[in-house]
N, C-alpha and C positions, 0 to 999 in steps of 0.2 A: 630279319631280326638281328639285333646287335650280337656280335660275337662274344663280347665280354662286358659285363656290367659290374662296376665296383660300387658297393654301398658303404658310405663312410661309417666310422666308428660311432656308436651311440652309447650313451651312459644312462642306465636305468637304476633308480633307487627302489629296491623292494625289501621291505622289512629291515631297513637300515643297512642292507647289503648292496654295495654298488657292483652291478654286473656289467662288464664291458664285452661287447660282441662286435666282431668285425666279420661281415659276411661278404664273400666274393663269389659271384655266380658266373659260372662258365657254361655257355650254352652251345652244344654241338647238336644241331638239328638234322644232320645228315646221316647219323648212325641209325641203323634199322635193327629191330629186334626180331629174331626168328622163333625163339622159344616161347612157350605159353606165358601169359602175363599173370604173375602172382604178386599180390601186394605184400610188402614187407610188414610183418606184424608189429614191429616197433613203432610204426607210424599210426597215429590216430587222427581221424578226420575231425578237425576242430569246429566245424559248423560255421555259422555266420557271425560276423562281428556285430555286436549290439549297436555300437555307435559307429556310423559310417565315416565319421570324421577322425576316428581313432588312427593314429600312426602305428601301423602294424609291424613295420620293419624293425629289426634289431631288438627283438624281445626274447627274454627267457623267463618262464614262469617258475617260481620257486615255492608258491603257496596257492592253495585252493581259492582263497578269497579273491585274489587278483585275477585268477583265471576266470571266475564266474562274473567278474565285472566286465570282462571283455567278450566272452563267448556265451551263446545260449545252448551249448551242447552239454550233455551229461556223460560224455565219453569217459571223463576222468572224475574220480571221487576224491574226497579229502584224504582218505587213507593212502591213495596213490602217491601223494606228495611226501609221505614219510620217508620213502626210500629213493625217490626220483625227482629230478628236475625235468622240464620239458622245453625244448628249443622250438620256437615258432618258425615254421617254414612257410614263407609268404610267396606263393607261386603266381606271377603275373602271366596272363595268357590271353589269347584272342578267342572269345567264346564262339565266334563264327568259324574259325579255322582249326583251333586246337581242341580236341575232345578226349574224354576218358583219361585224364591225367592221373597216373597211379605211381606212387613211390615204390619201386621194386627192390631196391637194395641200398645199403649204406655201409660205410666203414668209418671207424673212429680211431685216430692215432693221436693220443693226447688230446689237444683241443681242436685238431683238424678233423672235420667231418665231411666225407664225400657222399653225396646222395645222387642216385640215378632215378630219373623220372621217365616213365613210359607215357607216350601220348599218341593219339591218332591225328594225322595231319589231313585237314580238309581244305576247303576253298573259301575265299571271301576275306573281307577286312572289316573288323568291328573295333570299337573302343576297348582298351584293355580292361580285363576284369581280374579278380583274385580268387584263388582257392587256397585254403589254409589247412596245413597239417601240423601236428605236434609230434616231435620225435622224443621218445623216452630216453633219457640219459641219466648217468649217475649223479648223485648229489655233489660229487667232487668237481663236476664240470660247470664252471661259472663263466668261462670265456670260450667262445667258439668261432672258428673260421670255417664257414660252410661253403663247399663247392658243389654246385648242382649241374649235372650233365643230363641233357634231354636226349632220349632215343625214340625214334619213330617205330611204333608197332604196326601201323597200317597207314597207307597213304592213298588218299582219294584222287582219282584222275579228274582233273578240272577241265571239262569241256568248255568251248567258247559259249558264252551266254547268247541266248536268242532274244531279240526284241519281238514280243508277241503282240499280235492284233493291233498294230497301229492302224487307225481308221481315220481317214481325212474327210472332213465335211467342208462344203463350200457354200457360202451364203452371200451372193452378190446382192446389190441393191436393186438390180434389174436383170432380166434374162441376159446372160453373157456367155460367150464361148471362152472357156478357160483351158489352158494347157499347163500341166504340171510335169516336171522332170525331176526324178530322184538323183541326187548328186553322186551317190555311190552304188550304182546298180549291181556291181559285182558282189555286194553283200546280200542281195535279195535271195530268199529261199522260196517264197510264195507270194503271188499277187492275184487280186481279183477286183475288177476285171483284169484280164491279162495285160501286163505292162510290156509294151514294145517300144522301148526308147523314150516313151512319154505316154501320158494320159491326156486325151482331148475330149472334153464333154461340153454340153450345153448345160449351164448351171442356172437354176431358178432361185428366187429369193427364199422359197420355203425349204431349200436344201436338196430338192430333186436334181439328179444328174442324169443326163440322157446322152448315150454314146452315139456313134455314127450309124449304128444298126437300129437305133430307136429304142434300145433297152434302157429302162430306168433303174437307177441305183440310188441309194441314199448316202453312200460313202465309197471311198476308194481304199481298198484294203491291201496291206503288204506286211510281210514278215521278213526278218533278215538277221544275219549275225551281228552281235553287239560287241564292239571292241572297247566300250567305255570301261575304264578302270574305276569301279565303284569303291568309294571309301566312306563307310558309315561314320564319318566324324560328327554327323548330326542326323536327326531323323525322328522316328516315333516307334515306340514299342507298343503294339496293339494286341490286346487279348482277343481271343476268338469271339467272345460274346459282345465285344464292343466294335466289331468291324463295320457294321452298317452305319451307325451314327458317325463314326470316324470318317468313312469314305464320303458320306453325304456332305459333311461339313467341309472337309478339305478340298474336295473337287469343286464345290461352289466357290470357295476362296480362289481356286486356281482358274476360274473363269468358265467352267463348263455349265451349259444350260441344263434344264431338267431332263430333257430327253437324252442328252449326252451322258449325264451322270447315271441315268437309269441303265443305259447300255453298257457303260463301263462296269458298273456293279454286277450286272447280270453275268458278264463274262468272268470277272476276276473273283467274285465272292466264293464260288465253289472251290477254287484253288486255294484261296487264303484260309478258308475254314477247315482245311485238312490239318492245320497246325494250331496248337494251343496258343502260341504267340508268333507274331510276325514282326520283324524289324523292317520298317518301311521308310523310304525317303523318296522325294521327287526331284528329278534331275533338273538342272538349270537350262533355260532356253539356249544359252550360249553353247553348252556342251551338246545338247540335242542337235543344234544346227551344225556343229562340227562333225557329229557322228553320221548324220544323214541330211545333207543340205537339200533344200527345196527350191527349185527354180520355177516360179509361178508367173504366168503371163495371162492377163494383166496382173500387176502387183496389187495385193490386197492392202487395205488400210490397217487392218488388225490381223495378227497371227498369234494363235494360242496353241502351244504344243505341250502336252502333259505326258511325261514318262515316269511311271512308278517303278521303282526298284525295290524288291523285297527279298528277304531271306528268312526261312523258317528257323525259329529258335525254340528250345524246349523249356525256357524259363525267362522270367523278367530280368532285364538288365538295365543299368543306368546309362542314359545317353543324352547328350545335349539336344534339346528340342529344335527342330528345323524351323526357321522363319520363312513363311511363304508370302509372296507378293501377289496381289490381284492385278492381272493385266487389264488394259483398256479393251473394251469390246464395242466397237462402233463402226458403222459403215460396212463396206465390203470386207467380210471376215472369213479367214481360214482357221479351222479348228482340227487338231489332231490329238488323239490319245492312244497310249499303248503302255506296255509294261514288260518287265523282265524279272526272272527269278535268278538270284545270285547263288550259285551252288558252292 
């Protein structure tokens, strides 16, 4: 996160009064708080902005009418504006990583305002979101230079992510002996059937796989540590009630057949349904191949690899929708699906 962000001077015309505000935000995210977290009573939660296109930075509210045009909150009444102005504190944060942002103190020296924000540091990367507070100030304050310092109240330990349930299906055009080697076996945590430097099976066109002991499998299973640095620059925010139609639609687009989609959903649905909202994206084939290369002999005509990355979130956020491409599925085909939770 940037050490210092300078927001240039903005000029606002409110009831014929020109209010000039220069806000300088200094972020020190390494300080940790040991004392109990108590919210500064001078800060009021401003609620949500009615117009998402509204430019929230560099604003001071001096009247009730302007405040109600922007916010849907009833925290402030018309009478409150008789003795006070309110400085808008626009906090940009990562909704996946930064939680429970609370203004805990402030000091005012003429027009200089220092604000301390407590937050809990988690893991993950999501698009920036905003949380808004209004700081009650005297009517005499019409210009403000606000410095915001962030202090960590709690820090989550970020375990390496695990790629769960990658399952490899093999569909040759005729009965074929197939050998598969995983390019980074040092990342493996679990395999079935047991992986010993390679898997060697007799594959049939219907997907049956027979090992050297005559045991039949329908897929080759592995789990391993995931070193992909997931950035939710795009993806999908999916409500709990809409998970099934979402997965059915997107997995079909990504090339999975009916049986593969069914098995994917059976495994992942109970985990996803634990959350009211899930932030979901599907990793690119290029990145999947870098993370765990597959050496397949003989080489297939088509390879389909699906890796779902998801992070539980507690509310709906805005994110650019991910564009998905449908791969060709023809001839001798290898299919793999798996997923990982981003903590």
